[in-house]
N, C-alpha and C positions, 0 to 999 in steps of 0.2 A: 735616762731622763734626769739623772742628777747633773748638777752643774749646768742646767739649762739657763742661759742668760736671757732675762727679760729686761727690756730697756728701763723700766721704772723700778724694778725690784732688785736688780743685780742677780747674781747667781743663786739659784734655788737648789738647796741640798736636801738631804734626808730629814734634818730637823724641821725645816720649813714645811715639808710635805706631811710629816706627822702632825704638826700643829694644824694644818689645813684640814686633814682628815678628822682630827678631834673636834674641830669646830663644826664640820659637816655632820658628825655624829650627834653633837649636841643640838644642832638646828633641826635635823630631819628625824632623828630617833633611830633606834636599832631596827625597827620594822621597815622603814621606808628606804634605807640605804641599799639593801639587796635588790629591791624593786627598781630603784634608780640605776643601779649598776647593770641590772639585766636589760633595762630599756636602752641604756647607753651601748651595751654590747650588741644588741640587736640592730641599733641604728648604725653602728660602725660596720657590722657584717653586711648589712644591706648596701651601705655606701661602697664597700670594697667590691661587692658583687657587681654593682653598676659600673664602677671604674673598670673592672676586668671585662665586662661586656662591651664597653666602649673601645677598649684596647683591642679586643678580638674583632670587633666590627671594622676598625681602622686597618688592622692587619689583613683581614679578608679583602678589604677594598684595595689595598696595595697589591696583594697577591693577584687579585683579579685583573688589575691594570697591567701588571707585569706579564701576565699570561696572554693578553690580547696583543697580537702583533700590530705594529704601526702600519698604516696604509702605505703601500708602495705605489709608485706612479702607475704601474700596470693595473692595480686594483681599483684605482679611482676612475669612475666613469667620466667620460669626457662630456662636458656641458659647453659646447662651443657657441651657444647662442649669444652669450654676453661677450665672448671673445670676438666673435664675428662682427657684432655690432660695433665694438670699439675699433676694429680694423677698418670697417667700412666708413666710420666717422673720420678716422685719420686720413683715409684715401680721399674722401670728399673734401676735407679741409686742405689737403695738399693740392688737389685739382683746382680748387677755387683760388688758391694763392698764387 
């Protein structure tokens, strides 16, 4: 976390982090900081759990797609009604021409 470059601040090192924490301590007080940190930790934990759940769901979906074989021409039922209609239309147009 040290030497994190922020566009408007430049590199943030340990002295800057200590100053920020001191200001937070003055603003919120000693009793509120642990509560804020606890809430932040819970929020981060919940966020990580949700991200992991989404990753697991995507992985399961990919695994499921990989396990389903693609349809082969033998497996596909023949629906010749539309093909027959096209062929008869072509024959009619050839006969009329």
